[in-house]
Each structure stands twice: as structure tokens, then as C-alpha cells.
C-alpha positions as CSV (number, residue, x, y, z in Angstrom):
1,M,-20.8,-8.7,-35.5
2,S,-20.4,-6.4,-38.5
3,H,-16.7,-5.9,-38.0
4,S,-13.9,-8.5,-38.4
5,R,-12.3,-8.0,-35.0
6,I,-14.0,-8.2,-31.6
7,R,-14.4,-4.6,-30.3
8,I,-13.9,-4.3,-26.5
9,A,-14.3,-1.0,-24.6
10,F,-12.5,-1.2,-21.3
11,V,-13.9,1.3,-18.8
12,I,-12.2,2.2,-15.5
13,P,-12.2,5.3,-13.2
14,T,-8.5,6.2,-13.7
15,L,-5.2,4.9,-15.1
16,D,-3.4,5.5,-11.8
17,Q,-0.6,3.2,-10.7
18,S,-2.7,0.6,-8.9
19,G,-3.7,-3.0,-9.1
20,A,-6.9,-2.9,-11.2
21,E,-5.3,-0.4,-13.6
22,K,-2.3,-2.6,-14.0
23,Q,-4.3,-5.7,-14.8
24,L,-6.4,-3.8,-17.4
25,S,-3.3,-2.5,-19.1
26,L,-1.7,-6.0,-19.2
27,L,-4.9,-7.5,-20.6
28,A,-5.6,-4.8,-23.2
29,C,-2.0,-5.0,-24.4
30,G,-1.9,-8.8,-24.3
31,L,-5.0,-9.5,-26.4
32,P,-4.0,-10.6,-30.0
33,T,-4.4,-7.6,-32.3
34,S,-5.6,-9.8,-35.1
35,E,-8.7,-10.8,-33.1
36,Y,-9.4,-7.8,-30.9
37,E,-9.8,-4.1,-31.2
38,P,-9.6,-2.5,-27.8
39,L,-10.5,1.0,-26.6
40,V,-9.8,2.2,-23.1
41,I,-12.0,4.8,-21.4
42,A,-11.0,6.5,-18.2
43,L,-13.9,8.1,-16.4
44,N,-12.0,10.5,-14.2
45,R,-8.4,10.9,-15.4
46,G,-5.5,9.2,-17.1
47,G,-2.3,8.2,-15.3
48,P,1.0,6.2,-15.6
49,Y,-0.6,3.3,-17.5
50,E,-1.4,5.6,-20.4
51,K,2.2,5.1,-21.6
52,A,2.0,1.3,-22.0
53,L,-1.4,1.5,-23.7
54,R,-0.3,4.1,-26.2
55,Q,2.9,2.2,-26.9
56,S,0.6,-0.7,-27.9
57,E,-1.4,1.8,-30.1
58,I,-4.5,1.4,-28.0
59,P,-6.7,4.5,-28.2
60,I,-7.6,6.1,-24.9
61,K,-10.5,8.5,-24.1
62,I,-10.5,10.5,-20.8
63,L,-14.0,11.8,-19.7
64,D,-12.9,14.2,-16.9
65,K,-15.6,13.0,-14.5
66,R,-15.8,15.5,-11.6
67,L,-18.7,14.4,-9.4
68,R,-19.4,11.2,-7.5
69,F,-22.2,10.6,-10.0
70,D,-21.6,13.0,-12.9
71,P,-24.4,13.1,-15.4
72,F,-22.2,14.9,-17.9
73,A,-19.5,12.2,-17.8
74,H,-22.3,9.6,-18.0
75,K,-23.5,11.2,-21.2
76,R,-20.0,11.4,-22.6
77,L,-19.5,7.7,-21.8
78,S,-22.8,6.9,-23.7
79,A,-21.6,8.9,-26.7
80,C,-18.2,7.1,-26.7
81,L,-19.8,3.7,-26.7
82,K,-22.3,4.7,-29.4
83,E,-19.4,5.9,-31.6
84,F,-17.2,2.9,-31.0
85,Q,-20.0,0.3,-31.2
86,P,-18.4,-2.4,-29.0
87,D,-19.2,-6.0,-28.9
88,I,-18.2,-6.1,-25.3
89,V,-17.9,-3.4,-22.6
90,H,-15.6,-4.6,-19.8
91,S,-15.7,-2.3,-16.8
92,W,-13.5,-2.3,-13.7
93,L,-14.3,-1.1,-10.1
94,F,-17.6,0.1,-8.7
95,S,-17.9,3.5,-10.4
96,A,-17.3,2.2,-13.9
97,N,-19.3,-0.9,-13.2
98,S,-22.2,1.2,-12.2
99,H,-22.0,3.7,-15.1
100,V,-21.7,1.0,-17.7
101,R,-24.6,-1.1,-16.4
102,L,-26.9,1.9,-16.1
103,L,-26.4,2.4,-19.8
104,K,-27.2,-1.2,-20.6
105,N,-30.8,-1.7,-21.8
106,S,-32.9,-3.7,-24.2
107,H,-31.6,-1.6,-27.1
108,T,-27.9,-2.0,-26.5
109,K,-26.3,-4.8,-28.4
110,W,-23.0,-5.1,-26.4
111,K,-22.4,-7.6,-23.7
112,T,-21.4,-6.5,-20.2
113,V,-18.4,-7.8,-18.3
114,V,-17.7,-6.4,-14.8
115,S,-14.4,-6.9,-12.9
116,E,-14.5,-7.0,-9.1
117,R,-11.1,-6.9,-7.5
118,C,-11.7,-7.1,-3.8
119,V,-13.8,-8.5,-1.0
120,D,-15.7,-5.3,-0.9
121,S,-16.8,-5.2,2.7
122,W,-16.2,-1.4,2.6
123,K,-19.2,-0.9,0.4
124,S,-22.2,1.0,1.9
125,A,-25.7,-0.3,1.9
126,W,-26.7,1.8,-1.2
127,Q,-23.7,0.5,-3.2
128,L,-24.5,-3.1,-2.4
129,W,-28.2,-2.4,-3.3
130,L,-27.1,-1.0,-6.6
131,D,-24.8,-4.0,-7.3
132,R,-27.8,-6.3,-6.7
133,K,-30.1,-4.2,-8.9
134,M,-27.5,-4.4,-11.8
135,I,-27.2,-8.2,-11.8
136,P,-29.8,-8.5,-14.7
137,R,-27.6,-6.2,-16.8
138,T,-24.5,-8.3,-16.3
139,D,-23.4,-11.0,-18.7
140,A,-20.3,-12.0,-16.8
141,L,-18.6,-11.0,-13.6
142,V,-14.8,-11.6,-13.3
143,A,-13.4,-12.0,-9.8
144,N,-9.7,-12.1,-9.3
145,S,-9.8,-14.7,-6.4
146,N,-12.1,-17.3,-5.0
147,S,-12.8,-15.1,-1.9
148,V,-14.0,-12.3,-4.2
149,A,-16.2,-14.7,-6.1
150,E,-17.7,-16.0,-2.8
151,F,-18.5,-12.4,-1.7
152,Y,-20.5,-11.7,-4.8
153,T,-22.2,-15.1,-4.8
154,N,-23.4,-14.2,-1.3
155,L,-24.6,-10.9,-2.7
156,G,-26.8,-12.8,-5.1
157,V,-24.9,-12.9,-8.3
158,P,-25.7,-16.3,-10.0
159,A,-22.7,-18.7,-9.9
160,Q,-22.9,-19.2,-13.7
161,L,-22.1,-15.5,-14.2
162,I,-19.0,-15.6,-12.1
163,H,-15.6,-16.4,-13.5
164,V,-12.4,-16.5,-11.4
165,I,-9.5,-15.2,-13.3
166,N,-6.4,-14.6,-11.1
167,N,-4.2,-11.6,-11.7
168,G,-1.3,-12.0,-14.1
169,I,2.3,-11.0,-13.4
170,S,5.6,-11.3,-15.2
171,L,8.8,-12.5,-13.5
172,P,11.3,-9.6,-13.1
173,P,14.6,-9.4,-15.1
174,T,17.6,-10.9,-13.5
175,F,20.7,-9.0,-12.4
176,S,24.2,-10.1,-11.6
177,E,25.2,-10.3,-7.9
178,T,27.8,-7.6,-8.6
179,E,25.1,-5.2,-10.0
180,K,22.7,-6.0,-7.1
181,R,25.4,-5.4,-4.4
182,K,26.3,-2.1,-6.0
183,E,22.8,-0.7,-6.2
184,H,21.9,-2.1,-2.8
185,K,24.9,-0.2,-1.2
186,A,23.8,3.0,-2.9
187,W,20.2,2.5,-1.7
188,L,21.3,1.9,1.9
189,D,23.4,5.0,1.8
190,K,20.5,7.0,0.4
191,W,18.3,6.0,3.3
192,N,21.0,6.1,6.0
193,L,20.8,2.4,6.7
194,P,23.7,0.2,7.9
195,E,25.3,-2.4,5.5
196,N,24.1,-5.3,7.6
197,A,20.4,-4.2,7.7
198,F,17.8,-6.9,7.1
199,I,15.1,-5.1,5.1
200,V,11.5,-6.2,5.5
201,G,9.4,-4.4,2.8
202,F,5.8,-3.4,2.3
203,A,4.5,-1.9,-0.9
204,G,1.0,-0.6,-1.4
205,R,-1.5,2.0,-0.4
206,L,-1.1,3.2,3.2
207,A,-4.8,2.6,4.0
208,P,-6.7,1.2,7.0
209,Q,-7.5,-2.1,5.3
210,K,-3.7,-2.9,5.2
211,Q,-3.6,-3.0,9.0
212,L,-0.2,-1.3,9.0
213,K,-0.4,-0.6,12.7
214,T,0.0,-4.4,13.2
215,L,3.3,-4.2,11.3
216,L,4.5,-1.1,13.2
217,W,4.0,-2.9,16.5
218,A,5.7,-6.0,15.1
219,A,8.6,-3.7,14.0
220,H,8.8,-2.5,17.6
221,L,9.1,-6.1,18.9
222,L,11.7,-6.9,16.2
223,N,13.8,-3.9,17.1
224,I,14.1,-5.1,20.6
225,A,15.1,-8.6,19.5
226,D,17.4,-7.7,16.6
227,P,18.3,-4.1,15.8
228,R,19.5,-5.1,12.3
229,I,15.9,-5.5,11.2
230,V,14.5,-2.4,9.4
231,A,10.9,-2.1,8.1
232,V,10.5,-0.1,4.9
233,F,7.1,1.1,3.6
234,A,6.8,2.1,0.0
235,G,3.6,3.9,-0.9
236,E,1.3,6.7,0.0
237,G,-2.2,6.9,1.4
238,P,-4.6,8.3,4.1
239,E,-2.7,6.6,7.0
240,S,0.7,8.1,6.1
241,G,0.8,10.9,8.7
242,N,-0.8,8.8,11.4
243,L,1.7,5.9,10.8
244,R,4.7,8.3,11.1
245,E,3.3,9.6,14.4
246,L,2.9,6.1,15.7
247,A,6.4,5.2,14.7
248,K,7.7,8.0,16.9
249,K,5.3,6.9,19.7
250,Y,6.6,3.3,19.5
251,E,10.2,4.7,19.4
252,V,11.0,2.7,16.3
253,D,11.2,5.6,13.7
254,H,14.9,5.1,13.6
255,H,14.3,1.5,12.4
256,L,11.6,2.4,10.0
257,R,11.6,4.2,6.6
258,F,8.6,5.6,4.8
259,I,9.9,6.1,1.3
260,G,6.7,7.1,-0.5
261,H,5.6,6.2,-4.0
262,Q,8.1,4.3,-6.1
263,D,8.1,4.6,-9.9
264,D,10.4,1.6,-10.2
265,I,8.8,-0.9,-7.8
266,D,11.0,-3.8,-9.1
267,F,14.0,-1.8,-7.9
268,F,12.4,-1.6,-4.4
269,Y,11.8,-5.3,-4.2
270,R,15.4,-6.0,-5.1
271,Q,16.5,-4.1,-2.0
272,C,14.3,-6.2,0.3
273,D,15.2,-9.4,2.2
274,A,11.6,-10.3,3.0
275,F,8.1,-8.9,2.5
276,W,5.1,-8.7,4.8
277,L,1.4,-8.0,4.3
278,A,-1.1,-7.7,7.2
279,S,-4.2,-6.8,5.3
280,E,-7.7,-7.2,6.7
281,F,-9.1,-7.9,3.3
282,E,-7.8,-8.2,-0.3
283,G,-8.9,-9.4,-3.7
284,E,-5.6,-10.7,-4.8
285,S,-2.7,-8.5,-3.8
286,N,-0.5,-7.4,-6.7
287,S,2.2,-6.3,-4.3
288,L,2.3,-9.7,-2.7
289,M,2.5,-11.4,-6.1
290,E,5.2,-9.1,-7.2
291,A,7.3,-9.8,-4.0
292,M,6.8,-13.6,-4.6
293,A,7.8,-13.1,-8.3
294,H,11.1,-11.5,-7.0
295,G,11.8,-14.6,-4.9
296,L,11.2,-12.9,-1.6
297,P,10.1,-14.9,1.4
298,V,6.8,-13.5,2.6
299,V,4.8,-13.3,5.8
300,V,1.0,-12.6,5.4
301,S,-2.2,-12.3,7.3
302,Q,-4.3,-15.4,7.4
303,I,-7.2,-14.1,5.2
304,P,-8.7,-16.2,2.4
305,A,-7.2,-14.1,-0.5
306,N,-3.7,-14.3,0.9
307,L,-4.0,-18.0,1.6
308,E,-4.8,-18.6,-2.1
309,L,-1.2,-17.5,-2.8
310,V,0.7,-18.5,0.4
311,T,0.8,-22.0,1.8
312,E,2.4,-22.1,5.3
313,G,5.9,-23.4,5.1
314,V,5.7,-23.9,1.3
315,T,5.4,-20.5,-0.5
316,G,5.7,-18.3,2.6
317,L,4.7,-17.9,6.3
318,T,1.4,-16.7,7.8
319,A,0.2,-15.0,10.9
320,P,-3.3,-14.5,12.4
321,L,-5.0,-11.2,11.5
322,G,-3.8,-8.4,13.8
323,D,-1.2,-10.6,15.6
324,S,1.9,-8.4,15.8
325,A,3.8,-10.9,17.9
326,R,3.3,-13.7,15.4
327,F,4.4,-11.4,12.5
328,A,7.5,-10.6,14.5
329,K,8.1,-14.3,15.3
330,Q,7.8,-15.3,11.6
331,I,10.2,-12.6,10.5
332,R,12.7,-13.8,13.1
333,K,12.4,-17.3,11.6
334,L,13.6,-15.8,8.3
335,T,16.4,-13.8,9.8
336,D,17.7,-16.8,11.7
337,D,17.5,-19.4,8.9
338,S,19.0,-18.4,5.5
339,E,18.1,-21.8,4.0
340,L,14.4,-21.3,4.9
341,R,14.5,-17.9,3.3
342,I,16.0,-19.2,0.1
343,K,13.6,-22.2,0.0
344,L,10.4,-20.2,0.6
345,G,11.5,-17.5,-1.9
346,Q,12.3,-20.0,-4.7
347,Q,9.0,-21.9,-4.1
348,A,7.0,-18.7,-4.1
349,Q,8.6,-17.7,-7.4
350,D,7.9,-21.1,-8.9
351,F,4.2,-20.8,-7.8
352,I,3.9,-17.4,-9.6
353,R,5.6,-18.7,-12.7
354,K,3.3,-21.7,-13.0
355,N,0.0,-20.2,-11.8
356,R,-0.1,-16.4,-12.3
357,S,1.4,-15.7,-15.7
358,I,0.1,-12.8,-17.9
359,E,-0.5,-15.2,-20.7
360,L,-2.8,-17.4,-18.6
361,M,-4.7,-14.3,-17.4
362,V,-5.3,-13.1,-21.0
363,E,-6.2,-16.6,-22.2
364,K,-8.9,-17.0,-19.5
365,H,-10.4,-13.6,-20.4
366,E,-10.6,-14.6,-24.0
367,Q,-12.5,-17.7,-23.0
368,V,-15.1,-15.5,-21.2
369,Y,-15.4,-13.1,-24.1
370,Q,-15.9,-16.0,-26.6
371,A,-18.5,-17.6,-24.3
372,I,-20.7,-14.6,-23.9
373,L,-20.6,-13.8,-27.6
374,K,-21.9,-17.2,-28.7
């Protein structure tokens, strides 16, 4: 390397407020500035994470990609990389992973790291074909869970190229009980909820993979058993309108709230008594980790990625995929047993503190970077 610090170009489609974007921002801001010189390139657009990156004096380039495969944006990406002369190009998500590896050839000197964030069963045949074709142009693949690593191993990525690096998360700030009660009362008033409401929260994209219909039917069952229980959904997505219609159909819309995107997600978690996630597939759910970091008892679907975080009766409770009755039953356990709620919440928080710190995530990425540059 001709320069003193390791130059890393991070390439991602957007800087929207989502899981991959958050992890990229945490990593770029967490790398020691004495050793690394980062550049962030957003193919499509910027977003909320621009602020944190700019506060850390990390330069950002936005390429205004318009088409699914935009030759003009591809050319602009090539020009950016030629100007920056990175030692490593670390891309995130399918679009960026594809553009970066298509630029990689025998003349490029940089190493290629791709991040895969999900068990990508949604990918079409041509996307999986392209992923396989790009394996020879890949120096390392970072998976955020063992289940994601297994998916790409089965796709044909050699095991020696795959590195499992779990998402990093920080524990939230603490608030006094007086502060929490005051803000909670104001929040309940805002959403026209009774003071004795037991809030079961969900945060994330309202998308088919989240299996939110399972939670709606569970909310219907819970409403019959205990009218205090209110399900609150934070987020937006393609299922938003359909879910609202189903809530009316199930006659539980008075015990549900769809509160949309939340700029301060930590504030939302502080209003919850429990958290649930019914996903069909995940990589490693940031919202689940955030809820656990807040000390919330959680109920999750029994898919491999969730079970890497939640051990039944230790760091949370689980339910079979699509089993609304079991989800409802597990929530009832939490409403009926305050000691269980506290125990599961504390043990979940301890797990996150010990196993999913930002410092550990950054350190493991550094190990990958150092290894491929040898």
C-alpha cells in the first residue's frame, strides 16, 4: 500500500434507516482513524445515517442510481473507486455487491468484501446465478449470522471465504423511574390508551417476511383473554394498508396501534412491556437485538436466526412459525408472571452486552481486513 492508512470504500444502495445501513455506519465510525481512511458511497440516495457519518468526518458520495441496473451509476462508481484508490471495497446488499464485483478484474488492486445480511430466499434465479458467478471475484463474504453463512455455503461460496460477524449494538441510556412514568403517561395519552395497558411492541418494516398476520391473529386471541393487552406496530412498508384492513376484519383495531416510522426508536422501546417478532426469515434482526438491549422480554418465531439470539426460557420465549395461538400463549405467560418478565429481560440484556457489542463487531471486521491484505 502506498498510503499510510488502509483505505476502505463502503458501498451500499442507500443510507436509509434500516439494518444494513445502521451496521455500516457503526462500523465506519468505529474504525480507528489512525489506521483506516473510510469513504462511503451510496448508489441510490443518502438518508438518516448521513448525519452520523458526517459528524465522524467520513466523506460520502451519492451516485443517484435510477435504474435497476444503471450503466451511468456503474460508471460513476468506477470513477469514484479509481479516484479514491482503495485497498478494500466493502459492499453491502445485492445491488452494491453486484456492481462492485462486476468492476473487479485482473487489473484492480483492491480486495473485495461483500456483506450478506439475510437468508435471501427472496432472490430470483438470475440473482442467485449472478451471486454464484461473482464468487471468483470475492475475497471475503461477511454473514451476520450462522444461518446466513449456511445459506451462502449451500449456494457454493467456499467456507474459507465466509466470516460470521454478528451485528453490533449499544445498550440504551438509563432513565429514572420518574422520567419513564412521566413520558409513558404522555405517550399513552397521545395514542388514546388506558393507563393499565400492557404494550406488546413490534418495530420494523411492515413486509410479508415479517409474518405480521400471525401477530394480528394472536392479538385477536389476546384481546379475548385480556383486554389490557395492546399490540403496537412501529414502522412502514408494503403490508401497511392490508394489515389495517385485517385489524378491522378481526375486530381488534381498537386494541392495535399502527404508529408509523419512529425517528427515536429507543423512546418506542421504553414504552413497551414486551416485544414480539414472527418473521419467516431473518439475517440477524436489529429490532430484536434492540428490544433485548432495552431489557424487554421477547417472543420470537422459531427460525434459526432468531434462535441464535433467543434461548427458550433463558433470553426469551419462542413459538413455531405461523402459530398465532402459541404467540398469544407466550405473551400471556409474560402478562401473568412479572418475575418471569424481569428475569427474561435482564438475561436478554446481559446476552447483548456480552455478545453483540459494537466494539466486538468492529474488531472482527478489522481481523477480516487484515487477513485479506496479507
